[in-house]
N, CA, C and O atoms as a Tinker XYZ file with bonds, in Angstrom:
   548  protein
     1  N    132.492000   86.970000  217.674000    73     2
     2  CA   132.108000   86.310000  216.454000    64     1     3
     3  C    131.369000   87.322000  215.581000    63     2     4     5
     4  O    130.523000   88.068000  216.074000    81     3
     5  N    131.681000   87.349000  214.299000    73     3     6
     6  CA   131.073000   88.306000  213.371000    64     5     7
     7  C    129.674000   87.859000  212.990000    63     6     8     9
     8  O    129.402000   86.665000  212.858000    81     7
     9  N    128.795000   88.824000  212.816000    73     7    10
    10  CA   127.440000   88.514000  212.387000    64     9    11
    11  C    127.394000   88.358000  210.881000    63    10    12    13
    12  O    128.168000   88.994000  210.165000    81    11
    13  N    126.486000   87.510000  210.390000    73    11    14
    14  CA   126.311000   87.283000  208.967000    64    13    15
    15  C    125.128000   88.124000  208.506000    63    14    16    17
    16  O    124.052000   88.083000  209.104000    81    15
    17  N    125.339000   88.892000  207.427000    73    15    18
    18  CA   124.294000   89.760000  206.889000    64    17    19
    19  C    123.464000   88.962000  205.886000    63    18    20    21
    20  O    123.948000   88.659000  204.795000    81    19
    21  N    122.221000   88.616000  206.234000    73    19    22
    22  CA   121.356000   87.829000  205.361000    64    21    23
    23  C    120.245000   88.662000  204.740000    63    22    24    25
    24  O    119.270000   88.108000  204.233000    81    23
    25  N    120.375000   89.980000  204.772000    73    23    26
    26  CA   119.362000   90.835000  204.151000    64    25    27
    27  C    119.388000   90.640000  202.643000    63    26    28    29
    28  O    120.444000   90.359000  202.076000    81    27
    29  N    118.228000   90.788000  201.977000    73    27    30
    30  CA   118.207000   90.654000  200.516000    64    29    31
    31  C    119.221000   91.583000  199.864000    63    30    32    33
    32  O    119.301000   92.767000  200.190000    81    31
    33  N    119.988000   91.029000  198.945000    73    31    34
    34  CA   120.996000   91.800000  198.232000    64    33    35
    35  C    122.363000   91.728000  198.865000    63    34    36    37
    36  O    123.336000   92.136000  198.231000    81    35
    37  N    122.492000   91.232000  200.083000    73    35    38
    38  CA   123.808000   91.134000  200.699000    64    37    39
    39  C    124.576000   89.973000  200.068000    63    38    40    41
    40  O    123.987000   89.100000  199.431000    81    39
    41  N    125.867000   89.975000  200.250000    73    39    42
    42  CA   126.724000   88.946000  199.646000    64    41    43
    43  C    126.356000   87.552000  200.150000    63    42    44    45
    44  O    126.317000   86.612000  199.356000    81    43
    45  N    126.086000   87.391000  201.443000    73    43    46
    46  CA   125.774000   86.084000  202.004000    64    45    47
    47  C    124.446000   85.537000  201.493000    63    46    48    49
    48  O    124.295000   84.321000  201.378000    81    47
    49  N    123.474000   86.406000  201.180000    73    47    50
    50  CA   122.177000   85.910000  200.717000    64    49    51
    51  C    122.222000   85.450000  199.272000    63    50    52    53
    52  O    121.304000   84.759000  198.831000    81    51
    53  N    123.258000   85.806000  198.514000    73    51    54
    54  CA   123.368000   85.410000  197.104000    64    53    55
    55  C    124.192000   84.141000  196.913000    63    54    56    57
    56  O    124.344000   83.667000  195.787000    81    55
    57  N    124.720000   83.592000  197.992000    73    55    58
    58  CA   125.512000   82.364000  197.857000    64    57    59
    59  C    124.616000   81.223000  197.428000    63    58    60    61
    60  O    123.449000   81.171000  197.816000    81    59
    61  N    125.147000   80.300000  196.625000    73    59    62
    62  CA   124.315000   79.159000  196.208000    64    61    63
    63  C    124.020000   78.247000  197.385000    63    62    64    65
    64  O    124.820000   78.121000  198.312000    81    63
    65  N    122.858000   77.613000  197.328000    73    63    66
    66  CA   122.501000   76.633000  198.341000    64    65    67
    67  C    123.256000   75.342000  198.075000    63    66    68    69
    68  O    123.815000   75.150000  196.995000    81    67
    69  N    123.268000   74.480000  199.041000    73    67    70
    70  CA   123.886000   73.174000  198.863000    64    69    71
    71  C    123.149000   72.430000  197.752000    63    70    72    73
    72  O    121.918000   72.410000  197.747000    81    71
    73  N    123.869000   71.821000  196.813000    73    71    74
    74  CA   123.190000   71.135000  195.706000    64    73    75
    75  C    122.383000   69.933000  196.194000    63    74    76    77
    76  O    122.748000   69.282000  197.174000    81    75
    77  N    121.295000   69.654000  195.504000    73    75    78
    78  CA   120.445000   68.518000  195.815000    64    77    79
    79  C    119.896000   67.967000  194.505000    63    78    80    81
    80  O    120.239000   68.468000  193.433000    81    79
    81  N    119.054000   66.948000  194.577000    73    79    82
    82  CA   118.591000   66.253000  193.374000    64    81    83
    83  C    117.796000   67.151000  192.430000    63    82    84    85
    84  O    117.745000   66.878000  191.230000    81    83
    85  N    117.180000   68.205000  192.936000    73    83    86
    86  CA   116.427000   69.083000  192.051000    64    85    87
    87  C    117.335000   70.023000  191.267000    63    86    88    89
    88  O    116.904000   70.626000  190.284000    81    87
    89  N    118.590000   70.151000  191.695000    73    87    90
    90  CA   119.540000   71.019000  191.013000    64    89    91
    91  C    120.240000   70.260000  189.882000    63    90    92    93
    92  O    120.402000   70.785000  188.780000    81    91
    93  N    120.651000   69.025000  190.165000    73    91    94
    94  CA   121.396000   68.241000  189.189000    64    93    95
    95  C    120.485000   67.727000  188.086000    63    94    96    97
    96  O    119.323000   67.401000  188.329000    81    95
    97  N    121.024000   67.657000  186.864000    73    95    98
    98  CA   120.326000   67.009000  185.758000    64    97    99
    99  C    120.586000   65.518000  185.890000    63    98   100   101
   100  O    121.743000   65.103000  185.952000    81    99
   101  N    119.531000   64.698000  185.933000    73    99   102
   102  CA   119.750000   63.257000  186.122000    64   101   103
   103  C    120.571000   62.662000  184.975000    63   102   104   105
   104  O    120.322000   62.939000  183.801000    81   103
   105  N    121.535000   61.854000  185.338000    73   103   106
   106  CA   122.357000   61.149000  184.356000    64   105   107
   107  C    122.141000   59.651000  184.528000    63   106   108   109
   108  O    121.595000   59.209000  185.539000    81   107
   109  N    122.568000   58.878000  183.547000    73   107   110
   110  CA   122.421000   57.430000  183.626000    64   109   111
   111  C    123.217000   56.872000  184.802000    63   110   112   113
   112  O    122.753000   55.960000  185.486000    81   111
   113  N    124.404000   57.411000  185.040000    73   111   114
   114  CA   125.219000   56.942000  186.159000    64   113   115
   115  C    124.516000   57.207000  187.487000    63   114   116   117
   116  O    124.553000   56.370000  188.389000    81   115
   117  N    123.880000   58.363000  187.610000    73   115   118
   118  CA   123.137000   58.684000  188.834000    64   117   119
   119  C    121.962000   57.729000  189.016000    63   118   120   121
   120  O    121.712000   57.247000  190.120000    81   119
   121  N    121.246000   57.459000  187.932000    73   119   122
   122  CA   120.101000   56.551000  188.016000    64   121   123
   123  C    120.538000   55.126000  188.355000    63   122   124   125
   124  O    119.842000   54.422000  189.087000    81   123
   125  N    121.689000   54.697000  187.825000    73   123   126
   126  CA   122.189000   53.360000  188.138000    64   125   127
   127  C    122.622000   53.276000  189.603000    63   126   128   129
   128  O    122.502000   52.219000  190.222000    81   127
   129  N    123.119000   54.368000  190.154000    73   127   130
   130  CA   123.475000   54.384000  191.565000    64   129   131
   131  C    122.232000   54.239000  192.432000    63   130   132   133
   132  O    122.241000   53.501000  193.417000    81   131
   133  N    121.170000   54.937000  192.070000    73   131   134
   134  CA   119.915000   54.832000  192.809000    64   133   135
   135  C    119.330000   53.428000  192.650000    63   134   136   137
   136  O    118.848000   52.840000  193.618000    81   135
   137  N    119.374000   52.893000  191.423000    73   135   138
   138  CA   118.864000   51.540000  191.180000    64   137   139
   139  C    119.673000   50.500000  191.953000    63   138   140   141
   140  O    119.119000   49.497000  192.403000    81   139
   141  N    120.983000   50.731000  192.111000    73   139   142
   142  CA   121.827000   49.808000  192.867000    64   141   143
   143  C    121.362000   49.743000  194.322000    63   142   144   145
   144  O    121.316000   48.666000  194.915000    81   143
   145  N    121.025000   50.877000  194.883000    73   143   146
   146  CA   120.538000   50.906000  196.260000    64   145   147
   147  C    119.167000   50.228000  196.368000    63   146   148   149
   148  O    118.918000   49.478000  197.313000    81   147
   149  N    118.286000   50.489000  195.410000    73   147   150
   150  CA   116.949000   49.905000  195.431000    64   149   151
   151  C    117.022000   48.386000  195.278000    63   150   152   153
   152  O    116.323000   47.656000  195.980000    81   151
   153  N    117.871000   47.909000  194.356000    73   151   154
   154  CA   117.990000   46.461000  194.173000    64   153   155
   155  C    118.607000   45.803000  195.400000    63   154   156   157
   156  O    118.277000   44.661000  195.718000    81   155
   157  N    119.495000   46.504000  196.089000    73   155   158
   158  CA   120.047000   45.965000  197.329000    64   157   159
   159  C    118.959000   45.753000  198.368000    63   158   160   161
   160  O    118.944000   44.735000  199.060000    81   159
   161  N    118.051000   46.711000  198.477000    73   159   162
   162  CA   116.932000   46.568000  199.409000    64   161   163
   163  C    115.975000   45.473000  198.940000    63   162   164   165
   164  O    115.452000   44.718000  199.759000    81   163
   165  N    115.743000   45.381000  197.638000    73   163   166
   166  CA   114.839000   44.354000  197.102000    64   165   167
   167  C    115.389000   42.950000  197.349000    63   166   168   169
   168  O    114.619000   42.005000  197.520000    81   167
   169  N    116.696000   42.810000  197.369000    73   167   170
   170  CA   117.280000   41.494000  197.620000    64   169   171
   171  C    116.987000   41.000000  199.030000    63   170   172   173
   172  O    116.911000   39.792000  199.258000    81   171
   173  N    116.823000   41.916000  199.977000    73   171   174
   174  CA   116.425000   41.501000  201.322000    64   173   175
   175  C    115.058000   40.823000  201.302000    63   174   176   177
   176  O    114.867000   39.775000  201.918000    81   175
   177  N    114.103000   41.434000  200.584000    73   175   178
   178  CA   112.762000   40.861000  200.515000    64   177   179
   179  C    112.751000   39.558000  199.718000    63   178   180   181
   180  O    111.999000   38.638000  200.041000    81   179
   181  N    113.577000   39.479000  198.687000    73   179   182
   182  CA   113.689000   38.229000  197.934000    64   181   183
   183  C    114.274000   37.109000  198.784000    63   182   184   185
   184  O    113.916000   35.943000  198.616000    81   183
   185  N    115.160000   37.460000  199.681000    73   183   186
   186  CA   115.721000   36.463000  200.583000    64   185   187
   187  C    114.646000   35.931000  201.531000    63   186   188   189
   188  O    114.683000   34.762000  201.916000    81   187
   189  N    113.695000   36.777000  201.906000    73   187   190
   190  CA   112.571000   36.300000  202.714000    64   189   191
   191  C    111.735000   35.281000  201.942000    63   190   192   193
   192  O    111.264000   34.301000  202.520000    81   191
   193  N    111.545000   35.509000  200.627000    73   191   194
   194  CA   110.836000   34.518000  199.811000    64   193   195
   195  C    111.596000   33.204000  199.753000    63   194   196   197
   196  O    111.001000   32.129000  199.832000    81   195
   197  N    112.905000   33.293000  199.615000    73   195   198
   198  CA   113.729000   32.085000  199.599000    64   197   199
   199  C    113.620000   31.339000  200.925000    63   198   200   201
   200  O    113.510000   30.113000  200.946000    81   199
   201  N    113.651000   32.079000  202.029000    73   199   202
   202  CA   113.514000   31.450000  203.347000    64   201   203
   203  C    112.142000   30.802000  203.492000    63   202   204   205
   204  O    112.033000   29.704000  204.038000    81   203
   205  N    111.091000   31.469000  203.008000    73   203   206
   206  CA   109.732000   30.904000  203.054000    64   205   207
   207  C    109.684000   29.584000  202.292000    63   206   208   209
   208  O    109.104000   28.603000  202.757000    81   207
   209  N    110.313000   29.578000  201.097000    73   207   210
   210  CA   110.348000   28.362000  200.284000    64   209   211
   211  C    111.088000   27.234000  201.009000    63   210   212   213
   212  O    110.601000   26.104000  201.050000    81   211
   213  N    112.249000   27.530000  201.576000    73   211   214
   214  CA   113.050000   26.497000  202.235000    64   213   215
   215  C    112.375000   25.978000  203.502000    63   214   216   217
   216  O    112.413000   24.781000  203.787000    81   215
   217  N    111.760000   26.881000  204.258000    73   215   218
   218  CA   111.055000   26.438000  205.467000    64   217   219
   219  C    109.859000   25.568000  205.093000    63   218   220   221
   220  O    109.609000   24.546000  205.731000    81   219
   221  N    109.118000   25.974000  204.057000    73   219   222
   222  CA   107.965000   25.182000  203.631000    64   221   223
   223  C    108.403000   23.815000  203.100000    63   222   224   225
   224  O    107.738000   22.808000  203.339000    81   223
   225  N    109.521000   23.789000  202.383000    73   223   226
   226  CA   110.012000   22.518000  201.843000    64   225   227
   227  C    110.461000   21.574000  202.953000    63   226   228   229
   228  O    110.417000   20.354000  202.799000    81   227
   229  N    110.891000   22.149000  204.066000    73   227   230
   230  CA   111.383000   21.285000  205.151000    64   229   231
   231  C    110.302000   20.901000  206.154000    63   230   232   233
   232  O    110.548000   20.069000  207.027000    81   231
   233  N    109.111000   21.487000  206.050000    73   231   234
   234  CA   108.072000   21.162000  207.043000    64   233   235
   235  C    107.179000   20.030000  206.556000    63   234   236   237
   236  O    107.343000   18.887000  206.983000    81   235
   237  N    106.227000   20.336000  205.661000    73   235   238
   238  CA   105.333000   19.273000  205.194000    64   237   239
   239  C    104.832000   19.587000  203.791000    63   238   240   241
   240  O    105.087000   20.665000  203.252000    81   239
   241  N    104.128000   18.647000  203.218000    73   239   242
   242  CA   103.659000   18.777000  201.835000    64   241   243
   243  C    102.624000   19.884000  201.679000    63   242   244   245
   244  O    102.569000   20.537000  200.637000    81   243
   245  N    101.808000   20.101000  202.698000    73   243   246
   246  CA   100.776000   21.140000  202.608000    64   245   247
   247  C    101.389000   22.536000  202.550000    63   246   248   249
   248  O    100.964000   23.373000  201.753000    81   247
   249  N    102.395000   22.786000  203.400000    73   247   250
   250  CA   103.070000   24.084000  203.389000    64   249   251
   251  C    103.801000   24.296000  202.065000    63   250   252   253
   252  O    103.791000   25.394000  201.509000    81   251
   253  N    104.429000   23.244000  201.570000    73   251   254
   254  CA   105.133000   23.366000  200.288000    64   253   255
   255  C    104.153000   23.601000  199.147000    63   254   256   257
   256  O    104.476000   24.329000  198.208000    81   255
   257  N    102.974000   23.009000  199.202000    73   255   258
   258  CA   101.967000   23.217000  198.158000    64   257   259
   259  C    101.504000   24.672000  198.127000    63   258   260   261
   260  O    101.259000   25.221000  197.053000    81   259
   261  N    101.382000   25.297000  199.294000    73   259   262
   262  CA   100.980000   26.705000  199.355000    64   261   263
   263  C    102.044000   27.590000  198.701000    63   262   264   265
   264  O    101.735000   28.451000  197.877000    81   263
   265  N    103.298000   27.361000  199.083000    73   263   266
   266  CA   104.390000   28.160000  198.509000    64   265   267
   267  C    104.505000   27.894000  197.016000    63   266   268   269
   268  O    104.690000   28.822000  196.228000    81   267
   269  N    104.397000   26.655000  196.634000    73   267   270
   270  CA   104.522000   26.286000  195.227000    64   269   271
   271  C    103.411000   26.905000  194.380000    63   270   272   273
   272  O    103.659000   27.358000  193.263000    81   271
   273  N    102.201000   26.926000  194.904000    73   271   274
   274  CA   101.109000   27.535000  194.135000    64   273   275
   275  C    101.309000   29.032000  193.994000    63   274   276   277
   276  O    100.984000   29.606000  192.954000    81   275
   277  N    101.846000   29.678000  195.041000    73   275   278
   278  CA   102.135000   31.115000  194.919000    64   277   279
   279  C    103.250000   31.368000  193.924000    63   278   280   281
   280  O    103.131000   32.253000  193.077000    81   279
   281  N    104.334000   30.605000  194.010000    73   279   282
   282  CA   105.482000   30.809000  193.118000    64   281   283
   283  C    105.127000   30.504000  191.660000    63   282   284   285
   284  O    105.712000   31.089000  190.748000    81   283
   285  N    104.174000   29.594000  191.433000    73   283   286
   286  CA   103.780000   29.256000  190.069000    64   285   287
   287  C    102.688000   30.155000  189.512000    63   286   288   289
   288  O    102.335000   30.041000  188.338000    81   287
   289  N    102.145000   31.054000  190.340000    73   287   290
   290  CA   101.148000   32.002000  189.836000    64   289   291
   291  C    101.845000   33.098000  189.020000    63   290   292   293
   292  O    103.067000   33.239000  189.070000    81   291
   293  N    101.063000   33.858000  188.280000    73   291   294
   294  CA   101.635000   34.941000  187.472000    64   293   295
   295  C    102.337000   35.970000  188.352000    63   294   296   297
   296  O    103.435000   36.425000  188.030000    81   295
   297  N    101.703000   36.332000  189.458000    73   295   298
   298  CA   102.315000   37.308000  190.377000    64   297   299
   299  C    103.609000   36.748000  190.963000    63   298   300   301
   300  O    104.608000   37.462000  191.055000    81   299
   301  N    103.597000   35.502000  191.350000    73   299   302
   302  CA   104.790000   34.878000  191.902000    64   301   303
   303  C    105.937000   34.835000  190.902000    63   302   304   305
   304  O    107.088000   35.098000  191.249000    81   303
   305  N    105.610000   34.500000  189.658000    73   303   306
   306  CA   106.660000   34.454000  188.637000    64   305   307
   307  C    107.209000   35.843000  188.335000    63   306   308   309
   308  O    108.406000   35.996000  188.092000    81   307
   309  N    106.341000   36.858000  188.347000    73   307   310
   310  CA   106.826000   38.229000  188.142000    64   309   311
   311  C    107.742000   38.669000  189.277000    63   310   312   313
   312  O    108.763000   39.316000  189.048000    81   311
   313  N    107.369000   38.312000  190.502000    73   311   314
   314  CA   108.218000   38.648000  191.641000    64   313   315
   315  C    109.547000   37.910000  191.548000    63   314   316   317
   316  O    110.597000   38.495000  191.815000    81   315
   317  N    109.518000   36.638000  191.175000    73   315   318
   318  CA   110.759000   35.881000  191.034000    64   317   319
   319  C    111.638000   36.419000  189.901000    63   318   320   321
   320  O    112.863000   36.451000  190.023000    81   319
   321  N    111.005000   36.844000  188.793000    73   319   322
   322  CA   111.797000   37.438000  187.718000    64   321   323
   323  C    112.416000   38.763000  188.173000    63   322   324   325
   324  O    113.576000   39.045000  187.876000    81   323
   325  N    111.640000   39.567000  188.890000    73   323   326
   326  CA   112.178000   40.835000  189.399000    64   325   327
   327  C    113.321000   40.577000  190.378000    63   326   328   329
   328  O    114.301000   41.322000  190.402000    81   327
   329  N    113.197000   39.527000  191.184000    73   327   330
   330  CA   114.284000   39.163000  192.101000    64   329   331
   331  C    115.523000   38.743000  191.326000    63   330   332   333
   332  O    116.639000   39.121000  191.681000    81   331
   333  N    115.331000   37.969000  190.277000    73   331   334
   334  CA   116.463000   37.548000  189.445000    64   333   335
   335  C    117.134000   38.753000  188.802000    63   334   336   337
   336  O    118.362000   38.849000  188.794000    81   335
   337  N    116.328000   39.684000  188.257000    73   335   338
   338  CA   116.891000   40.892000  187.656000    64   337   339
   339  C    117.630000   41.721000  188.707000    63   338   340   341
   340  O    118.725000   42.219000  188.446000    81   339
   341  N    117.035000   41.873000  189.896000    73   339   342
   342  CA   117.676000   42.659000  190.955000    64   341   343
   343  C    119.007000   42.040000  191.357000    63   342   344   345
   344  O    119.977000   42.749000  191.624000    81   343
   345  N    119.043000   40.716000  191.398000    73   343   346
   346  CA   120.275000   40.025000  191.760000    64   345   347
   347  C    121.381000   40.306000  190.744000    63   346   348   349
   348  O    122.499000   40.646000  191.129000    81   347
   349  N    121.085000   40.169000  189.466000    73   347   350
   350  CA   122.094000   40.415000  188.435000    64   349   351
   351  C    122.445000   41.893000  188.316000    63   350   352   353
   352  O    123.609000   42.241000  188.117000    81   351
   353  N    121.450000   42.759000  188.438000    73   351   354
   354  CA   121.726000   44.199000  188.356000    64   353   355
   355  C    122.629000   44.630000  189.510000    63   354   356   357
   356  O    123.571000   45.397000  189.313000    81   355
   357  N    122.342000   44.142000  190.698000    73   355   358
   358  CA   123.153000   44.491000  191.857000    64   357   359
   359  C    124.565000   43.910000  191.724000    63   358   360   361
   360  O    125.544000   44.561000  192.089000    81   359
   361  N    124.663000   42.699000  191.207000    73   359   362
   362  CA   125.969000   42.080000  190.980000    64   361   363
   363  C    126.797000   42.898000  190.003000    63   362   364   365
   364  O    127.962000   43.194000  190.266000    81   363
   365  N    126.199000   43.260000  188.879000    73   363   366
   366  CA   126.937000   44.034000  187.882000    64   365   367
   367  C    127.259000   45.440000  188.377000    63   366   368   369
   368  O    128.293000   46.004000  188.020000    81   367
   369  N    126.372000   46.008000  189.201000    73   367   370
   370  CA   126.682000   47.302000  189.823000    64   369   371
   371  C    127.879000   47.187000  190.747000    63   370   372   373
   372  O    128.703000   48.099000  190.816000    81   371
   373  N    127.980000   46.073000  191.456000    73   371   374
   374  CA   129.144000   45.842000  192.304000    64   373   375
   375  C    130.419000   45.686000  191.497000    63   374   376   377
   376  O    131.476000   46.168000  191.904000    81   375
   377  N    130.329000   45.015000  190.352000    73   375   378
   378  CA   131.494000   44.885000  189.465000    64   377   379
   379  C    131.899000   46.264000  188.944000    63   378   380   381
   380  O    133.086000   46.577000  188.859000    81   379
   381  N    130.902000   47.088000  188.595000    73   379   382
   382  CA   131.190000   48.454000  188.131000    64   381   383
   383  C    131.921000   49.236000  189.217000    63   382   384   385
   384  O    132.867000   49.967000  188.922000    81   383
   385  N    131.494000   49.091000  190.466000    73   383   386
   386  CA   132.166000   49.782000  191.567000    64   385   387
   387  C    133.568000   49.227000  191.803000    63   386   388   389
   388  O    134.469000   49.981000  192.171000    81   387
   389  N    133.769000   47.931000  191.601000    73   387   390
   390  CA   135.122000   47.370000  191.715000    64   389   391
   391  C    136.042000   47.954000  190.650000    63   390   392   393
   392  O    137.211000   48.238000  190.915000    81   391
   393  N    135.506000   48.132000  189.438000    73   391   394
   394  CA   136.305000   48.745000  188.371000    64   393   395
   395  C    136.660000   50.169000  188.757000    63   394   396   397
   396  O    137.794000   50.605000  188.561000    81   395
   397  N    135.698000   50.892000  189.303000    73   395   398
   398  CA   135.976000   52.262000  189.744000    64   397   399
   399  C    136.978000   52.282000  190.897000    63   398   400   401
   400  O    137.837000   53.162000  190.961000    81   399
   401  N    136.868000   51.310000  191.811000    73   399   402
   402  CA   137.800000   51.251000  192.937000    64   401   403
   403  C    139.229000   50.999000  192.476000    63   402   404   405
   404  O    140.180000   51.381000  193.159000    81   403
   405  N    139.384000   50.359000  191.322000    73   403   406
   406  CA   140.730000   50.138000  190.796000    64   405   407
   407  C    141.267000   51.380000  190.095000    63   406   408   409
   408  O    142.415000   51.390000  189.650000    81   407
   409  N    140.451000   52.426000  189.992000    73   407   410
   410  CA   140.898000   53.678000  189.390000    64   409   411
   411  C    140.609000   53.790000  187.909000    63   410   412   413
   412  O    141.134000   54.692000  187.257000    81   411
   413  N    139.805000   52.919000  187.359000    73   411   414
   414  CA   139.499000   52.926000  185.935000    64   413   415
   415  C    138.030000   53.263000  185.695000    63   414   416   417
   416  O    137.196000   53.137000  186.592000    81   415
   417  N    137.727000   53.693000  184.474000    73   415   418
   418  CA   136.351000   53.895000  184.049000    64   417   419
   419  C    135.697000   55.179000  184.508000    63   418   420   421
   420  O    134.470000   55.278000  184.500000    81   419
   421  N    136.494000   56.182000  184.916000    73   419   422
   422  CA   135.909000   57.441000  185.368000    64   421   423
   423  C    135.703000   58.443000  184.240000    63   422   424   425
   424  O    134.922000   59.382000  184.393000    81   423
   425  N    136.382000   58.267000  183.116000    73   423   426
   426  CA   136.252000   59.199000  181.992000    64   425   427
   427  C    134.844000   59.110000  181.416000    63   426   428   429
   428  O    134.135000   58.127000  181.630000    81   427
   429  N    134.450000   60.147000  180.683000    73   427   430
   430  CA   133.065000   60.244000  180.212000    64   429   431
   431  C    132.586000   59.037000  179.419000    63   430   432   433
   432  O    131.564000   58.466000  179.796000    81   431
   433  N    133.240000   58.610000  178.358000    73   431   434
   434  CA   132.611000   57.505000  177.622000    64   433   435
   435  C    132.621000   56.190000  178.400000    63   434   436   437
   436  O    131.655000   55.430000  178.334000    81   435
   437  N    133.693000   55.913000  179.132000    73   435   438
   438  CA   133.755000   54.650000  179.870000    64   437   439
   439  C    132.714000   54.609000  180.982000    63   438   440   441
   440  O    132.119000   53.561000  181.236000    81   439
   441  N    132.492000   55.728000  181.641000    73   439   442
   442  CA   131.505000   55.792000  182.718000    64   441   443
   443  C    130.109000   55.471000  182.194000    63   442   444   445
   444  O    129.353000   54.742000  182.836000    81   443
   445  N    129.769000   56.014000  181.031000    73   443   446
   446  CA   128.464000   55.741000  180.430000    64   445   447
   447  C    128.365000   54.300000  179.931000    63   446   448   449
   448  O    127.313000   53.672000  180.053000    81   447
   449  N    129.446000   53.778000  179.374000    73   447   450
   450  CA   129.439000   52.388000  178.904000    64   449   451
   451  C    129.219000   51.427000  180.064000    63   450   452   453
   452  O    128.462000   50.463000  179.942000    81   451
   453  N    129.880000   51.688000  181.191000    73   451   454
   454  CA   129.700000   50.825000  182.354000    64   453   455
   455  C    128.262000   50.888000  182.877000    63   454   456   457
   456  O    127.701000   49.867000  183.273000    81   455
   457  N    127.674000   52.074000  182.877000    73   455   458
   458  CA   126.286000   52.205000  183.328000    64   457   459
   459  C    125.341000   51.481000  182.375000    63   458   460   461
   460  O    124.412000   50.806000  182.819000    81   459
   461  N    125.568000   51.615000  181.073000    73   459   462
   462  CA   124.736000   50.919000  180.091000    64   461   463
   463  C    124.921000   49.408000  180.199000    63   462   464   465
   464  O    123.955000   48.653000  180.088000    81   463
   465  N    126.158000   48.967000  180.414000    73   463   466
   466  CA   126.421000   47.536000  180.550000    64   465   467
   467  C    125.729000   46.968000  181.781000    63   466   468   469
   468  O    125.252000   45.833000  181.758000    81   467
   469  N    125.670000   47.750000  182.855000    73   467   470
   470  CA   124.969000   47.312000  184.055000    64   469   471
   471  C    123.486000   47.143000  183.779000    63   470   472   473
   472  O    122.887000   46.142000  184.172000    81   471
   473  N    122.900000   48.107000  183.114000    73   471   474
   474  CA   121.466000   48.082000  182.836000    64   473   475
   475  C    121.103000   46.960000  181.860000    63   474   476   477
   476  O    120.209000   46.157000  182.127000    81   475
   477  N    121.800000   46.915000  180.741000    73   475   478
   478  CA   121.498000   45.922000  179.706000    64   477   479
   479  C    121.923000   44.522000  180.152000    63   478   480   481
   480  O    121.205000   43.547000  179.931000    81   479
   481  N    123.093000   44.434000  180.779000    73   479   482
   482  CA   123.595000   43.129000  181.217000    64   481   483
   483  C    122.701000   42.476000  182.254000    63   482   484   485
   484  O    122.481000   41.266000  182.206000    81   483
   485  N    122.181000   43.259000  183.193000    73   483   486
   486  CA   121.280000   42.702000  184.200000    64   485   487
   487  C    120.018000   42.129000  183.579000    63   486   488   489
   488  O    119.564000   41.047000  183.952000    81   487
   489  N    119.452000   42.871000  182.623000    73   487   490
   490  CA   118.232000   42.404000  181.957000    64   489   491
   491  C    118.515000   41.161000  181.111000    63   490   492   493
   492  O    117.728000   40.214000  181.125000    81   491
   493  N    119.627000   41.155000  180.377000    73   491   494
   494  CA   119.952000   40.006000  179.532000    64   493   495
   495  C    120.270000   38.757000  180.353000    63   494   496   497
   496  O    119.851000   37.654000  180.000000    81   495
   497  N    121.006000   38.930000  181.440000    73   495   498
   498  CA   121.330000   37.774000  182.274000    64   497   499
   499  C    120.081000   37.197000  182.933000    63   498   500   501
   500  O    119.920000   35.978000  182.999000    81   499
   501  N    119.199000   38.062000  183.418000    73   499   502
   502  CA   117.954000   37.578000  184.035000    64   501   503
   503  C    117.092000   36.855000  183.005000    63   502   504   505
   504  O    116.565000   35.776000  183.278000    81   503
   505  N    116.951000   37.447000  181.827000    73   503   506
   506  CA   116.163000   36.799000  180.774000    64   505   507
   507  C    116.814000   35.483000  180.349000    63   506   508   509
   508  O    116.116000   34.501000  180.096000    81   507
   509  N    118.135000   35.458000  180.271000    73   507   510
   510  CA   118.843000   34.234000  179.897000    64   509   511
   511  C    118.644000   33.117000  180.895000    63   510   512   513
   512  O    118.440000   31.967000  180.506000    81   511
   513  N    118.701000   33.436000  182.180000    73   511   514
   514  CA   118.488000   32.418000  183.210000    64   513   515
   515  C    117.077000   31.863000  183.119000    63   514   516   517
   516  O    116.879000   30.652000  183.217000    81   515
   517  N    116.088000   32.745000  182.929000    73   515   518
   518  CA   114.701000   32.276000  182.852000    64   517   519
   519  C    114.452000   31.474000  181.579000    63   518   520   521
   520  O    113.725000   30.481000  181.616000    81   519
   521  N    115.034000   31.879000  180.460000    73   519   522
   522  CA   114.888000   31.093000  179.233000    64   521   523
   523  C    115.543000   29.730000  179.386000    63   522   524   525
   524  O    114.990000   28.723000  178.945000    81   523
   525  N    116.701000   29.690000  179.999000    73   523   526
   526  CA   117.394000   28.430000  180.235000    64   525   527
   527  C    116.580000   27.529000  181.174000    63   526   528   529
   528  O    116.514000   26.316000  180.972000    81   527
   529  N    115.970000   28.119000  182.188000    73   527   530
   530  CA   115.149000   27.337000  183.135000    64   529   531
   531  C    113.916000   26.757000  182.437000    63   530   532   533
   532  O    113.573000   25.594000  182.653000    81   531
   533  N    113.243000   27.564000  181.597000    73   531   534
   534  CA   112.074000   27.050000  180.884000    64   533   535
   535  C    112.459000   26.022000  179.834000    63   534   536   537
   536  O    111.718000   25.066000  179.601000    81   535
   537  N    113.606000   26.207000  179.199000    73   535   538
   538  CA   114.066000   25.254000  178.207000    64   537   539
   539  C    114.441000   23.924000  178.877000    63   538   540   541
   540  O    114.157000   22.860000  178.327000    81   539
   541  N    115.066000   23.973000  180.039000    73   539   542
   542  CA   115.485000   22.754000  180.738000    64   541   543
   543  C    114.284000   22.025000  181.325000    63   542   544   545
   544  O    114.351000   20.818000  181.559000    81   543
   545  N    113.208000   22.722000  181.563000    73   543   546
   546  CA   112.016000   22.128000  182.157000    64   545   547
   547  C    111.265000   21.366000  181.116000    63   546   548
   548  O    110.221000   20.784000  181.410000    81   547
């Protein structure tokens, strides 16, 4: 087996390193990919809140009152809004990936439009659901 010359100035020492996040310039598509992963993880924790609510609703009035007071607090409502946004953002990210899986939307302008639609659409859908809920209440 041949030895590799790694002395300064040798050909092997000048090869580029494997690219990583500090090498790439962040793009909107890259950030949406990272956000898609984060929202996927956040949905697990939101599901725990849903389970807490359902278990409390099925046990007794005291347990439901505790959950209800938390969910109606400012912190609870912010967490629920973030869960709603994560749900829609993750959904739209999945739709974006389905479009890519069909072989479409890889060109420069379409790729950016899909990323922008994911970001803006998730926020608008979450805000719309909450406005509709407050209006119906």
